[in-house]
All heavy atoms as TSV, in Angstrom:
chain	resi	resn	atom	element	x	y	z
A	1	MET	N	N	-58.847	84.600	-8.867
A	1	MET	CA	C	-58.245	84.052	-7.688
A	1	MET	C	C	-57.423	85.121	-6.954
A	1	MET	O	O	-57.475	85.184	-5.735
A	1	MET	CB	C	-57.387	82.847	-8.048
A	1	MET	CG	C	-56.756	82.195	-6.862
A	1	MET	SD	S	-55.849	80.735	-7.320
A	1	MET	CE	C	-56.534	79.594	-6.162
A	2	GLN	N	N	-56.664	85.887	-7.699
A	2	GLN	CA	C	-55.863	86.924	-7.046
A	2	GLN	C	C	-56.745	87.931	-6.310
A	2	GLN	O	O	-56.399	88.378	-5.225
A	2	GLN	CB	C	-54.977	87.635	-8.059
A	2	GLN	CG	C	-53.769	86.824	-8.424
A	2	GLN	CD	C	-52.718	87.651	-9.135
A	2	GLN	OE1	O	-52.847	88.854	-9.318
A	2	GLN	NE2	N	-51.653	86.987	-9.541
A	3	LEU	N	N	-57.869	88.249	-6.889
A	3	LEU	CA	C	-58.783	89.181	-6.241
A	3	LEU	C	C	-59.288	88.614	-4.912
A	3	LEU	O	O	-59.348	89.320	-3.907
A	3	LEU	CB	C	-59.962	89.508	-7.169
A	3	LEU	CG	C	-60.973	90.511	-6.642
A	3	LEU	CD1	C	-60.306	91.839	-6.308
A	3	LEU	CD2	C	-62.069	90.724	-7.668
A	4	ALA	N	N	-59.617	87.336	-4.886
A	4	ALA	CA	C	-60.075	86.699	-3.644
A	4	ALA	C	C	-58.969	86.716	-2.590
A	4	ALA	O	O	-59.235	86.985	-1.417
A	4	ALA	CB	C	-60.527	85.272	-3.921
A	5	PHE	N	N	-57.744	86.432	-2.996
A	5	PHE	CA	C	-56.629	86.485	-2.053
A	5	PHE	C	C	-56.472	87.898	-1.495
A	5	PHE	O	O	-56.299	88.077	-0.290
A	5	PHE	CB	C	-55.325	86.046	-2.740
A	5	PHE	CG	C	-54.954	84.624	-2.468
A	5	PHE	CD1	C	-55.557	83.592	-3.169
A	5	PHE	CD2	C	-54.002	84.317	-1.524
A	5	PHE	CE1	C	-55.220	82.283	-2.929
A	5	PHE	CE2	C	-53.651	82.998	-1.270
A	5	PHE	CZ	C	-54.265	81.979	-1.975
A	6	ARG	N	N	-56.540	88.866	-2.370
A	6	ARG	CA	C	-56.392	90.261	-1.927
A	6	ARG	C	C	-57.487	90.628	-0.938
A	6	ARG	O	O	-57.235	91.272	0.063
A	6	ARG	CB	C	-56.443	91.201	-3.125
A	6	ARG	CG	C	-55.173	91.199	-3.894
A	6	ARG	CD	C	-54.436	92.499	-3.665
A	6	ARG	NE	N	-53.284	92.535	-4.525
A	6	ARG	CZ	C	-52.051	92.645	-4.075
A	6	ARG	NH1	N	-51.818	92.750	-2.795
A	6	ARG	NH2	N	-51.056	92.675	-4.895
A	7	ARG	N	N	-58.699	90.234	-1.239
A	7	ARG	CA	C	-59.831	90.583	-0.369
A	7	ARG	C	C	-59.751	89.897	0.988
A	7	ARG	O	O	-60.034	90.502	2.011
A	7	ARG	CB	C	-61.147	90.206	-1.036
A	7	ARG	CG	C	-61.571	91.157	-2.099
A	7	ARG	CD	C	-62.948	90.801	-2.599
A	7	ARG	NE	N	-63.344	91.714	-3.650
A	7	ARG	CZ	C	-64.246	91.437	-4.565
A	7	ARG	NH1	N	-64.858	90.267	-4.551
A	7	ARG	NH2	N	-64.546	92.318	-5.487
A	8	HIS	N	N	-59.389	88.627	1.005
A	8	HIS	CA	C	-59.452	87.852	2.238
A	8	HIS	C	C	-58.132	87.771	3.000
A	8	HIS	O	O	-58.135	87.667	4.225
A	8	HIS	CB	C	-59.973	86.442	1.947
A	8	HIS	CG	C	-61.367	86.446	1.427
A	8	HIS	ND1	N	-62.449	86.735	2.228
A	8	HIS	CD2	C	-61.858	86.236	0.199
A	8	HIS	CE1	C	-63.557	86.687	1.501
A	8	HIS	NE2	N	-63.217	86.390	0.264
A	9	LEU	N	N	-57.029	87.804	2.293
A	9	LEU	CA	C	-55.733	87.637	2.950
A	9	LEU	C	C	-54.809	88.844	2.769
A	9	LEU	O	O	-53.705	88.848	3.291
A	9	LEU	CB	C	-55.039	86.370	2.436
A	9	LEU	CG	C	-55.790	85.063	2.677
A	9	LEU	CD1	C	-55.064	83.904	2.011
A	9	LEU	CD2	C	-55.951	84.799	4.164
A	10	ASP	N	N	-55.236	89.806	1.980
A	10	ASP	CA	C	-54.450	91.007	1.703
A	10	ASP	C	C	-53.064	90.679	1.155
A	10	ASP	O	O	-52.055	91.275	1.544
A	10	ASP	CB	C	-54.331	91.880	2.954
A	10	ASP	CG	C	-53.854	93.283	2.626
A	10	ASP	OD1	O	-54.175	93.779	1.528
A	10	ASP	OD2	O	-53.148	93.877	3.472
A	11	THR	N	N	-53.016	89.684	0.274
A	11	THR	CA	C	-51.762	89.297	-0.361
A	11	THR	C	C	-52.081	88.575	-1.675
A	11	THR	O	O	-53.234	88.272	-1.950
A	11	THR	CB	C	-50.927	88.398	0.571
A	11	THR	OG1	O	-49.627	88.237	0.004
A	11	THR	CG2	C	-51.558	87.059	0.817
A	12	THR	N	N	-51.052	88.299	-2.449
A	12	THR	CA	C	-51.228	87.539	-3.691
A	12	THR	C	C	-50.993	86.053	-3.411
A	12	THR	O	O	-50.361	85.707	-2.405
A	12	THR	CB	C	-50.222	88.002	-4.760
A	12	THR	OG1	O	-48.907	87.701	-4.311
A	12	THR	CG2	C	-50.365	89.487	-5.053
A	13	PRO	N	N	-51.462	85.179	-4.291
A	13	PRO	CA	C	-51.187	83.749	-4.097
A	13	PRO	C	C	-49.687	83.444	-4.022
A	13	PRO	O	O	-49.259	82.645	-3.188
A	13	PRO	CB	C	-51.826	83.087	-5.317
A	13	PRO	CG	C	-52.899	84.027	-5.739
A	13	PRO	CD	C	-52.356	85.401	-5.426
A	14	THR	N	N	-48.905	84.084	-4.862
A	14	THR	CA	C	-47.466	83.853	-4.867
A	14	THR	C	C	-46.836	84.289	-3.551
A	14	THR	O	O	-46.015	83.565	-2.970
A	14	THR	CB	C	-46.801	84.593	-6.048
A	14	THR	OG1	O	-47.386	84.130	-7.259
A	14	THR	CG2	C	-45.305	84.361	-6.088
A	15	ALA	N	N	-47.201	85.452	-3.067
A	15	ALA	CA	C	-46.657	85.935	-1.794
A	15	ALA	C	C	-47.099	85.039	-0.640
A	15	ALA	O	O	-46.319	84.761	0.272
A	15	ALA	CB	C	-47.089	87.374	-1.545
A	16	TYR	N	N	-48.328	84.561	-0.687
A	16	TYR	CA	C	-48.821	83.658	0.353
A	16	TYR	C	C	-48.015	82.357	0.382
A	16	TYR	O	O	-47.590	81.904	1.441
A	16	TYR	CB	C	-50.306	83.360	0.131
A	16	TYR	CG	C	-50.853	82.390	1.139
A	16	TYR	CD1	C	-51.201	82.809	2.415
A	16	TYR	CD2	C	-51.021	81.049	0.819
A	16	TYR	CE1	C	-51.697	81.921	3.352
A	16	TYR	CE2	C	-51.512	80.141	1.749
A	16	TYR	CZ	C	-51.849	80.594	3.009
A	16	TYR	OH	O	-52.327	79.699	3.930
A	17	LEU	N	N	-47.793	81.778	-0.788
A	17	LEU	CA	C	-47.001	80.549	-0.862
A	17	LEU	C	C	-45.574	80.783	-0.366
A	17	LEU	O	O	-44.998	79.937	0.321
A	17	LEU	CB	C	-46.988	79.996	-2.285
A	17	LEU	CG	C	-48.306	79.385	-2.750
A	17	LEU	CD1	C	-48.224	78.996	-4.220
A	17	LEU	CD2	C	-48.666	78.191	-1.903
A	18	ARG	N	N	-45.002	81.923	-0.696
A	18	ARG	CA	C	-43.660	82.244	-0.217
A	18	ARG	C	C	-43.654	82.322	1.314
A	18	ARG	O	O	-42.747	81.802	1.968
A	18	ARG	CB	C	-43.158	83.563	-0.796
A	18	ARG	CG	C	-41.729	83.874	-0.372
A	18	ARG	CD	C	-41.195	85.202	-0.895
A	18	ARG	NE	N	-41.469	85.400	-2.302
A	18	ARG	CZ	C	-42.258	86.384	-2.775
A	18	ARG	NH1	N	-42.829	87.244	-1.962
A	18	ARG	NH2	N	-42.448	86.508	-4.066
A	19	GLN	N	N	-44.666	82.938	1.900
A	19	GLN	CA	C	-44.755	83.035	3.362
A	19	GLN	C	C	-44.852	81.650	3.995
A	19	GLN	O	O	-44.211	81.384	5.012
A	19	GLN	CB	C	-45.972	83.864	3.766
A	19	GLN	CG	C	-45.853	85.328	3.450
A	19	GLN	CD	C	-47.170	86.069	3.643
A	19	GLN	OE1	O	-48.194	85.482	3.974
A	19	GLN	NE2	N	-47.143	87.362	3.423
A	20	VAL	N	N	-45.634	80.778	3.394
A	20	VAL	CA	C	-45.777	79.415	3.919
A	20	VAL	C	C	-44.442	78.673	3.834
A	20	VAL	O	O	-44.014	78.028	4.798
A	20	VAL	CB	C	-46.881	78.647	3.162
A	20	VAL	CG1	C	-46.876	77.166	3.510
A	20	VAL	CG2	C	-48.246	79.268	3.453
A	21	ARG	N	N	-43.774	78.782	2.681
A	21	ARG	CA	C	-42.485	78.114	2.514
A	21	ARG	C	C	-41.446	78.673	3.480
A	21	ARG	O	O	-40.666	77.924	4.077
A	21	ARG	CB	C	-42.018	78.237	1.063
A	21	ARG	CG	C	-42.874	77.420	0.116
A	21	ARG	CD	C	-42.596	77.606	-1.378
A	21	ARG	NE	N	-41.294	78.059	-1.735
A	21	ARG	CZ	C	-41.059	79.120	-2.527
A	21	ARG	NH1	N	-42.051	79.827	-3.023
A	21	ARG	NH2	N	-39.840	79.455	-2.841
A	22	LEU	N	N	-41.437	80.000	3.657
A	22	LEU	CA	C	-40.503	80.607	4.610
A	22	LEU	C	C	-40.790	80.144	6.034
A	22	LEU	O	O	-39.853	79.880	6.800
A	22	LEU	CB	C	-40.585	82.137	4.543
A	22	LEU	CG	C	-39.808	82.819	3.437
A	22	LEU	CD1	C	-40.161	84.304	3.375
A	22	LEU	CD2	C	-38.310	82.642	3.636
A	23	ALA	N	N	-42.040	80.047	6.397
A	23	ALA	CA	C	-42.390	79.597	7.748
A	23	ALA	C	C	-41.912	78.167	7.985
A	23	ALA	O	O	-41.399	77.841	9.064
A	23	ALA	CB	C	-43.898	79.704	7.964
A	24	GLN	N	N	-42.051	77.317	6.992
A	24	GLN	CA	C	-41.582	75.936	7.132
A	24	GLN	C	C	-40.061	75.872	7.209
A	24	GLN	O	O	-39.496	75.110	7.998
A	24	GLN	CB	C	-42.106	75.075	5.973
A	24	GLN	CG	C	-43.593	74.860	6.007
A	24	GLN	CD	C	-44.039	74.175	7.284
A	24	GLN	OE1	O	-43.411	73.243	7.772
A	24	GLN	NE2	N	-45.132	74.648	7.845
A	25	ALA	N	N	-39.399	76.675	6.399
A	25	ALA	CA	C	-37.933	76.726	6.454
A	25	ALA	C	C	-37.478	77.256	7.817
A	25	ALA	O	O	-36.533	76.722	8.409
A	25	ALA	CB	C	-37.397	77.609	5.330
A	26	HIS	N	N	-38.149	78.265	8.319
A	26	HIS	CA	C	-37.828	78.830	9.630
A	26	HIS	C	C	-37.977	77.760	10.713
A	26	HIS	O	O	-37.091	77.609	11.569
A	26	HIS	CB	C	-38.752	80.016	9.897
A	26	HIS	CG	C	-38.528	80.686	11.207
A	26	HIS	ND1	N	-37.385	81.384	11.511
A	26	HIS	CD2	C	-39.317	80.771	12.298
A	26	HIS	CE1	C	-37.481	81.868	12.732
A	26	HIS	NE2	N	-38.647	81.507	13.238
A	27	ARG	N	N	-39.051	77.021	10.665
A	27	ARG	CA	C	-39.278	75.945	11.630
A	27	ARG	C	C	-38.160	74.921	11.554
A	27	ARG	O	O	-37.609	74.503	12.575
A	27	ARG	CB	C	-40.624	75.278	11.372
A	27	ARG	CG	C	-40.930	74.126	12.338
A	27	ARG	CD	C	-42.119	73.295	11.883
A	27	ARG	NE	N	-41.992	72.795	10.529
A	27	ARG	CZ	C	-41.220	71.767	10.154
A	27	ARG	NH1	N	-40.489	71.137	11.027
A	27	ARG	NH2	N	-41.187	71.391	8.891
A	28	GLN	N	N	-37.784	74.534	10.327
A	28	GLN	CA	C	-36.739	73.531	10.159
A	28	GLN	C	C	-35.396	74.039	10.685
A	28	GLN	O	O	-34.665	73.295	11.344
A	28	GLN	CB	C	-36.615	73.146	8.692
A	28	GLN	CG	C	-35.668	71.999	8.458
A	28	GLN	CD	C	-35.619	71.555	7.000
A	28	GLN	OE1	O	-36.237	72.159	6.129
A	28	GLN	NE2	N	-34.864	70.514	6.742
A	29	LEU	N	N	-35.077	75.292	10.455
A	29	LEU	CA	C	-33.822	75.855	10.951
A	29	LEU	C	C	-33.821	75.920	12.479
A	29	LEU	O	O	-32.816	75.623	13.119
A	29	LEU	CB	C	-33.593	77.253	10.368
A	29	LEU	CG	C	-33.256	77.304	8.886
A	29	LEU	CD1	C	-33.302	78.741	8.384
A	29	LEU	CD2	C	-31.912	76.667	8.601
A	30	ARG	N	N	-34.951	76.301	13.084
A	30	ARG	CA	C	-35.041	76.386	14.544
A	30	ARG	C	C	-34.935	75.012	15.205
A	30	ARG	O	O	-34.396	74.885	16.294
A	30	ARG	CB	C	-36.368	77.032	14.958
A	30	ARG	CG	C	-36.374	78.529	14.863
A	30	ARG	CD	C	-37.592	79.180	15.525
A	30	ARG	NE	N	-38.544	78.233	16.050
A	30	ARG	CZ	C	-39.806	78.075	15.618
A	30	ARG	NH1	N	-40.265	78.831	14.647
A	30	ARG	NH2	N	-40.609	77.187	16.165
A	31	GLU	N	N	-35.473	73.989	14.548
A	31	GLU	CA	C	-35.485	72.653	15.129
A	31	GLU	C	C	-34.192	71.873	14.901
A	31	GLU	O	O	-34.009	70.812	15.490
A	31	GLU	CB	C	-36.671	71.851	14.579
A	31	GLU	CG	C	-38.008	72.379	15.054
A	31	GLU	CD	C	-39.185	71.652	14.442
A	31	GLU	OE1	O	-38.981	70.780	13.557
A	31	GLU	OE2	O	-40.325	71.967	14.832
A	32	ALA	N	N	-33.309	72.393	14.069
A	32	ALA	CA	C	-32.046	71.700	13.793
A	32	ALA	C	C	-31.179	71.680	15.046
A	32	ALA	O	O	-31.210	72.604	15.860
A	32	ALA	CB	C	-31.307	72.403	12.660
A	33	THR	N	N	-30.439	70.609	15.188
A	33	THR	CA	C	-29.520	70.492	16.318
A	33	THR	C	C	-28.094	70.401	15.784
A	33	THR	O	O	-27.873	69.910	14.669
A	33	THR	CB	C	-29.832	69.239	17.162
A	33	THR	OG1	O	-29.791	68.086	16.330
A	33	THR	CG2	C	-31.201	69.352	17.822
A	34	PRO	N	N	-27.129	70.870	16.566
A	34	PRO	CA	C	-25.739	70.806	16.109
A	34	PRO	C	C	-25.340	69.378	15.754
A	34	PRO	O	O	-25.666	68.428	16.463
A	34	PRO	CB	C	-24.943	71.311	17.324
A	34	PRO	CG	C	-25.920	72.144	18.086
A	34	PRO	CD	C	-27.260	71.494	17.873
A	35	GLY	N	N	-24.672	69.245	14.631
A	35	GLY	CA	C	-24.176	67.946	14.207
A	35	GLY	C	C	-25.160	67.107	13.413
A	35	GLY	O	O	-24.828	66.011	12.986
A	36	ASP	N	N	-26.367	67.611	13.177
A	36	ASP	CA	C	-27.334	66.804	12.418
A	36	ASP	C	C	-27.204	66.994	10.905
A	36	ASP	O	O	-27.920	66.374	10.140
A	36	ASP	CB	C	-28.765	67.043	12.889
A	36	ASP	CG	C	-29.281	68.447	12.618
A	36	ASP	OD1	O	-28.550	69.261	12.019
A	36	ASP	OD2	O	-30.417	68.742	13.025
A	37	GLY	N	N	-26.290	67.848	10.482
A	37	GLY	CA	C	-26.019	68.007	9.057
A	37	GLY	C	C	-26.920	68.968	8.321
A	37	GLY	O	O	-26.814	69.107	7.106
A	38	VAL	N	N	-27.810	69.654	9.002
A	38	VAL	CA	C	-28.703	70.617	8.353
A	38	VAL	C	C	-27.882	71.834	7.957
A	38	VAL	O	O	-27.117	72.372	8.755
A	38	VAL	CB	C	-29.860	71.024	9.296
A	38	VAL	CG1	C	-30.678	72.152	8.682
A	38	VAL	CG2	C	-30.742	69.829	9.589
A	39	THR	N	N	-28.059	72.271	6.709
A	39	THR	CA	C	-27.387	73.475	6.225
A	39	THR	C	C	-28.427	74.444	5.689
A	39	THR	O	O	-29.529	74.040	5.298
A	39	THR	CB	C	-26.389	73.168	5.096
A	39	THR	OG1	O	-27.118	72.687	3.955
A	39	THR	CG2	C	-25.342	72.151	5.526
A	40	VAL	N	N	-28.076	75.708	5.657
A	40	VAL	CA	C	-28.978	76.725	5.113
A	40	VAL	C	C	-29.250	76.429	3.645
A	40	VAL	O	O	-30.398	76.523	3.182
A	40	VAL	CB	C	-28.389	78.142	5.296
A	40	VAL	CG1	C	-29.205	79.178	4.534
A	40	VAL	CG2	C	-28.314	78.489	6.777
A	41	THR	N	N	-28.234	76.026	2.911
A	41	THR	CA	C	-28.397	75.720	1.491
A	41	THR	C	C	-29.380	74.578	1.279
A	41	THR	O	O	-30.247	74.646	0.402
A	41	THR	CB	C	-27.035	75.373	0.853
A	41	THR	OG1	O	-26.150	76.481	1.044
A	41	THR	CG2	C	-27.163	75.071	-0.626
A	42	ALA	N	N	-29.285	73.538	2.098
A	42	ALA	CA	C	-30.195	72.400	1.977
A	42	ALA	C	C	-31.625	72.795	2.316
A	42	ALA	O	O	-32.571	72.379	1.637
A	42	ALA	CB	C	-29.730	71.254	2.867
A	43	VAL	N	N	-31.793	73.592	3.346
A	43	VAL	CA	C	-33.131	74.041	3.732
A	43	VAL	C	C	-33.717	74.915	2.627
A	43	VAL	O	O	-34.883	74.759	2.253
A	43	VAL	CB	C	-33.094	74.790	5.080
A	43	VAL	CG1	C	-34.431	75.457	5.387
A	43	VAL	CG2	C	-32.709	73.840	6.205
A	44	ALA	N	N	-32.910	75.829	2.097
A	44	ALA	CA	C	-33.376	76.694	1.014
A	44	ALA	C	C	-33.838	75.855	-0.180
A	44	ALA	O	O	-34.920	76.075	-0.732
A	44	ALA	CB	C	-32.272	77.657	0.586
A	45	ALA	N	N	-33.036	74.894	-0.568
A	45	ALA	CA	C	-33.382	74.045	-1.713
A	45	ALA	C	C	-34.641	73.226	-1.437
A	45	ALA	O	O	-35.502	73.087	-2.318
A	45	ALA	CB	C	-32.220	73.122	-2.048
A	46	ARG	N	N	-34.761	72.695	-0.232
A	46	ARG	CA	C	-35.932	71.884	0.100
A	46	ARG	C	C	-37.226	72.673	-0.063
A	46	ARG	O	O	-38.237	72.135	-0.473
A	46	ARG	CB	C	-35.822	71.377	1.532
A	46	ARG	CG	C	-37.046	70.588	1.930
A	46	ARG	CD	C	-36.939	70.009	3.293
A	46	ARG	NE	N	-38.138	69.210	3.539
A	46	ARG	CZ	C	-38.471	68.746	4.705
A	46	ARG	NH1	N	-37.698	68.953	5.749
A	46	ARG	NH2	N	-39.579	68.058	4.853
A	47	TRP	N	N	-37.184	73.970	0.257
A	47	TRP	CA	C	-38.385	74.792	0.195
A	47	TRP	C	C	-38.452	75.638	-1.070
A	47	TRP	O	O	-39.280	76.544	-1.167
A	47	TRP	CB	C	-38.501	75.635	1.464
A	47	TRP	CG	C	-38.677	74.728	2.634
A	47	TRP	CD1	C	-37.747	74.402	3.577
A	47	TRP	CD2	C	-39.838	73.946	2.936
A	47	TRP	NE1	N	-38.261	73.484	4.444
A	47	TRP	CE2	C	-39.545	73.188	4.081
A	47	TRP	CE3	C	-41.097	73.819	2.351
A	47	TRP	CZ2	C	-40.463	72.311	4.657
A	47	TRP	CZ3	C	-42.013	72.950	2.917
A	47	TRP	CH2	C	-41.693	72.209	4.062
A	48	GLY	N	N	-37.612	75.310	-2.057
A	48	GLY	CA	C	-37.744	75.907	-3.390
A	48	GLY	C	C	-37.114	77.268	-3.574
A	48	GLY	O	O	-37.528	78.018	-4.456
A	49	PHE	N	N	-36.107	77.587	-2.775
A	49	PHE	CA	C	-35.425	78.869	-2.893
A	49	PHE	C	C	-33.994	78.655	-3.359
A	49	PHE	O	O	-33.382	77.648	-3.031
A	49	PHE	CB	C	-35.333	79.569	-1.527
A	49	PHE	CG	C	-36.649	80.007	-0.957
A	49	PHE	CD1	C	-37.291	79.233	0.005
A	49	PHE	CD2	C	-37.235	81.194	-1.350
A	49	PHE	CE1	C	-38.494	79.645	0.556
A	49	PHE	CE2	C	-38.441	81.610	-0.804
A	49	PHE	CZ	C	-39.071	80.833	0.151
A	50	THR	N	N	-33.460	79.634	-4.080
A	50	THR	CA	C	-32.020	79.673	-4.285
A	50	THR	C	C	-31.429	80.285	-3.017
A	50	THR	O	O	-32.110	81.062	-2.335
A	50	THR	CB	C	-31.626	80.528	-5.508
A	50	THR	OG1	O	-32.065	81.872	-5.290
A	50	THR	CG2	C	-32.226	79.977	-6.800
A	51	PRO	N	N	-30.194	79.965	-2.667
A	51	PRO	CA	C	-29.637	80.470	-1.408
A	51	PRO	C	C	-29.686	82.001	-1.262
A	51	PRO	O	O	-30.047	82.509	-0.203
A	51	PRO	CB	C	-28.202	79.953	-1.408
A	51	PRO	CG	C	-28.283	78.694	-2.211
A	51	PRO	CD	C	-29.288	78.989	-3.299
A	52	SER	N	N	-29.343	82.734	-2.311
A	52	SER	CA	C	-29.315	84.198	-2.180
A	52	SER	C	C	-30.719	84.779	-2.010
A	52	SER	O	O	-30.933	85.671	-1.185
A	52	SER	CB	C	-28.616	84.835	-3.376
A	52	SER	OG	O	-29.321	84.546	-4.569
A	53	ARG	N	N	-31.677	84.283	-2.771
A	53	ARG	CA	C	-33.056	84.771	-2.630
A	53	ARG	C	C	-33.630	84.351	-1.286
A	53	ARG	O	O	-34.384	85.092	-0.653
A	53	ARG	CB	C	-33.959	84.262	-3.762
A	53	ARG	CG	C	-33.590	84.768	-5.130
A	53	ARG	CD	C	-33.508	86.282	-5.258
A	53	ARG	NE	N	-34.728	86.939	-4.826
A	53	ARG	CZ	C	-34.791	88.195	-4.393
A	53	ARG	NH1	N	-33.717	88.939	-4.354
A	53	ARG	NH2	N	-35.929	88.715	-4.011
A	54	PHE	N	N	-33.291	83.156	-0.830
A	54	PHE	CA	C	-33.757	82.680	0.464
A	54	PHE	C	C	-33.284	83.616	1.565
A	54	PHE	O	O	-34.069	84.039	2.422
A	54	PHE	CB	C	-33.258	81.258	0.713
A	54	PHE	CG	C	-33.641	80.709	2.054
A	54	PHE	CD1	C	-34.972	80.553	2.408
A	54	PHE	CD2	C	-32.676	80.343	2.962
A	54	PHE	CE1	C	-35.325	80.041	3.647
A	54	PHE	CE2	C	-33.017	79.824	4.199
A	54	PHE	CZ	C	-34.347	79.677	4.546
A	55	THR	N	N	-32.003	83.958	1.546
A	55	THR	CA	C	-31.457	84.834	2.569
A	55	THR	C	C	-32.158	86.190	2.557
A	55	THR	O	O	-32.512	86.720	3.614
A	55	THR	CB	C	-29.936	85.008	2.388
A	55	THR	OG1	O	-29.321	83.715	2.523
A	55	THR	CG2	C	-29.346	85.961	3.412
A	56	ALA	N	N	-32.386	86.751	1.391
A	56	ALA	CA	C	-33.050	88.054	1.297
A	56	ALA	C	C	-34.484	87.983	1.818
A	56	ALA	O	O	-34.907	88.839	2.616
A	56	ALA	CB	C	-33.037	88.542	-0.152
A	57	HIS	N	N	-35.240	87.000	1.389
A	57	HIS	CA	C	-36.628	86.862	1.850
A	57	HIS	C	C	-36.675	86.550	3.341
A	57	HIS	O	O	-37.524	87.072	4.066
A	57	HIS	CB	C	-37.353	85.755	1.078
A	57	HIS	CG	C	-37.688	86.110	-0.327
A	57	HIS	ND1	N	-38.451	87.203	-0.674
A	57	HIS	CD2	C	-37.376	85.498	-1.494
A	57	HIS	CE1	C	-38.596	87.246	-1.984
A	57	HIS	NE2	N	-37.939	86.224	-2.507
A	58	TYR	N	N	-35.781	85.699	3.796
A	58	TYR	CA	C	-35.752	85.301	5.200
A	58	TYR	C	C	-35.450	86.506	6.089
A	58	TYR	O	O	-36.114	86.728	7.097
A	58	TYR	CB	C	-34.716	84.199	5.407
A	58	TYR	CG	C	-34.804	83.537	6.761
A	58	TYR	CD1	C	-35.571	82.399	6.940
A	58	TYR	CD2	C	-34.123	84.046	7.858
A	58	TYR	CE1	C	-35.661	81.780	8.185
A	58	TYR	CE2	C	-34.207	83.434	9.096
A	58	TYR	CZ	C	-34.978	82.306	9.252
A	58	TYR	OH	O	-35.071	81.710	10.482
A	59	ARG	N	N	-34.448	87.266	5.714
A	59	ARG	CA	C	-34.085	88.451	6.499
A	59	ARG	C	C	-35.228	89.453	6.524
A	59	ARG	O	O	-35.510	90.053	7.571
A	59	ARG	CB	C	-32.832	89.103	5.954
A	59	ARG	CG	C	-32.382	90.291	6.815
A	59	ARG	CD	C	-31.122	90.902	6.316
A	59	ARG	NE	N	-30.047	89.945	6.532
A	59	ARG	CZ	C	-28.793	90.156	6.221
A	59	ARG	NH1	N	-28.438	91.288	5.664
A	59	ARG	NH2	N	-27.884	89.248	6.449
A	60	ALA	N	N	-35.900	89.638	5.404
A	60	ALA	CA	C	-37.038	90.563	5.364
A	60	ALA	C	C	-38.173	90.092	6.276
A	60	ALA	O	O	-38.842	90.899	6.924
A	60	ALA	CB	C	-37.539	90.714	3.930
A	61	ALA	N	N	-38.377	88.789	6.348
A	61	ALA	CA	C	-39.478	88.242	7.148
A	61	ALA	C	C	-39.146	88.148	8.632
A	61	ALA	O	O	-39.999	88.397	9.486
A	61	ALA	CB	C	-39.866	86.865	6.615
A	62	TYR	N	N	-37.906	87.780	8.972
A	62	TYR	CA	C	-37.560	87.474	10.363
A	62	TYR	C	C	-36.537	88.409	10.994
A	62	TYR	O	O	-36.267	88.307	12.189
A	62	TYR	CB	C	-37.077	86.016	10.469
A	62	TYR	CG	C	-38.159	85.051	10.091
A	62	TYR	CD1	C	-38.155	84.431	8.844
A	62	TYR	CD2	C	-39.208	84.784	10.953
A	62	TYR	CE1	C	-39.172	83.554	8.477
A	62	TYR	CE2	C	-40.233	83.916	10.591
A	62	TYR	CZ	C	-40.200	83.308	9.352
A	62	TYR	OH	O	-41.215	82.456	8.992
A	63	GLY	N	N	-35.940	89.285	10.192
A	63	GLY	CA	C	-35.011	90.270	10.738
A	63	GLY	C	C	-33.621	89.751	11.060
A	63	GLY	O	O	-32.803	90.482	11.610
A	64	VAL	N	N	-33.361	88.499	10.754
A	64	VAL	CA	C	-32.034	87.896	10.957
A	64	VAL	C	C	-31.734	87.018	9.755
A	64	VAL	O	O	-32.620	86.677	8.976
A	64	VAL	CB	C	-31.969	87.043	12.249
A	64	VAL	CG1	C	-32.151	87.907	13.483
A	64	VAL	CG2	C	-32.984	85.924	12.217
A	65	THR	N	N	-30.488	86.593	9.629
A	65	THR	CA	C	-30.131	85.696	8.540
A	65	THR	C	C	-30.518	84.265	8.901
A	65	THR	O	O	-30.622	83.920	10.090
A	65	THR	CB	C	-28.624	85.756	8.252
A	65	THR	OG1	O	-27.926	85.308	9.414
A	65	THR	CG2	C	-28.181	87.140	7.837
A	66	PRO	N	N	-30.714	83.419	7.899
A	66	PRO	CA	C	-31.008	82.021	8.194
A	66	PRO	C	C	-29.883	81.347	8.979
A	66	PRO	O	O	-30.149	80.537	9.873
A	66	PRO	CB	C	-31.157	81.375	6.812
A	66	PRO	CG	C	-31.274	82.467	5.844
A	66	PRO	CD	C	-30.739	83.697	6.482
A	67	SER	N	N	-28.649	81.700	8.701
A	67	SER	CA	C	-27.537	81.080	9.419
A	67	SER	C	C	-27.552	81.471	10.896
A	67	SER	O	O	-27.168	80.676	11.757
A	67	SER	CB	C	-26.194	81.441	8.788
A	67	SER	OG	O	-26.018	82.846	8.761
A	68	SER	N	N	-28.021	82.667	11.224
A	68	SER	CA	C	-28.153	83.051	12.629
A	68	SER	C	C	-29.179	82.182	13.340
A	68	SER	O	O	-28.966	81.765	14.473
A	68	SER	CB	C	-28.589	84.507	12.741
A	68	SER	OG	O	-27.605	85.366	12.248
A	69	THR	N	N	-30.275	81.900	12.681
A	69	THR	CA	C	-31.306	81.047	13.262
A	69	THR	C	C	-30.784	79.635	13.431
A	69	THR	O	O	-31.017	79.004	14.450
A	69	THR	CB	C	-32.567	81.030	12.380
A	69	THR	OG1	O	-33.054	82.373	12.251
A	69	THR	CG2	C	-33.652	80.157	12.967
A	70	LEU	N	N	-30.038	79.150	12.466
A	70	LEU	CA	C	-29.504	77.792	12.524
A	70	LEU	C	C	-28.524	77.636	13.683
A	70	LEU	O	O	-28.515	76.602	14.342
A	70	LEU	CB	C	-28.819	77.442	11.198
A	70	LEU	CG	C	-28.257	76.027	11.061
A	70	LEU	CD1	C	-29.365	74.992	11.238
A	70	LEU	CD2	C	-27.580	75.861	9.711
A	71	ARG	N	N	-27.747	78.649	13.964
A	71	ARG	CA	C	-26.747	78.582	15.045
A	71	ARG	C	C	-27.349	78.741	16.434
A	71	ARG	O	O	-26.711	78.426	17.422
A	71	ARG	CB	C	-25.691	79.664	14.855
A	71	ARG	CG	C	-24.736	79.375	13.724
A	71	ARG	CD	C	-23.566	80.330	13.785
A	71	ARG	NE	N	-24.001	81.707	13.686
A	71	ARG	CZ	C	-23.902	82.459	12.606
A	71	ARG	NH1	N	-23.388	81.971	11.506
A	71	ARG	NH2	N	-24.309	83.713	12.612
A	72	THR	N	N	-28.549	79.280	16.528
A	72	THR	CA	C	-29.144	79.567	17.838
A	72	THR	C	C	-29.783	78.355	18.455
A	72	THR	O	O	-30.257	77.476	17.884
A	72	THR	CB	C	-30.198	80.681	17.700
A	72	THR	OG1	O	-29.701	81.707	16.905
A	72	THR	CG2	C	-30.550	81.220	19.059
């Protein structure tokens, strides 16, 4: 399976799943509105990340912190 992922998607299954989860978390942070109670910690947990790992992966993928996206 890993070989097929490498050949067709140039990534591993684990990295692919992380990208999908990060994209969903990014969408949720962008769609949040002030006062709706959405927190970075809650979003991280919903998509299976610990807060510190989420922040590191998120920053690597999007170039900003999750809290910056939530505030925008």
